[in-house]
C-alpha positions, 0 to 999 in steps of 0.5 A: 727620485726622492725629496731633496734629490740634488745635482752637482754640475761643474760650471765648465763643460766636461763630457764625463769624468774621463776628460775632467781635470783632477782639480775640478773633480776635487771641487765637485767632491768637496761640493758633494761632501758639503751638500751631504753634510748639510743633509745630515746636519739640517735635515737628519738625512743619514743615507744617500746614493751618489750617482754618476754615469760616465759613458754611453755603455754606463747609461750616461744619457746627458753628456755633461758631467753631473752627479746626483745626490739621492737621499734614501729613506726606509722603504722608499721603493728606490732599491738598486738591485746590483747583480753579484758575480762571486766567480770574479773573486778568484780574479781579484788579485790578477785584476790588481796586478793588471792595474799595477797596484801590487801594494794591494795584492795582499788585501783581503778579498771580501 
């Protein structure tokens, strides 16, 4: 991937985020934060991607939870090209209602 690419992997086996206890997820996130802070403080890296695919359809191909920390550098050729769906903006409030998070209904659409 890139120089300093790091993986964070829980010690116990969890296939993906869906079967991971929230306490373990908190530990993983704390570890991710610790590593990216080291990147910034010791190496001057101030841009990273945190990547974790969960489920076969989401392109998970190693079925043990893990997170990639990928440092990013100008012109590193590792661009992720996300496809945008502007037509879904109109569905935003309905999606929030379906999730039962009505307190966000008045949130601005970006």
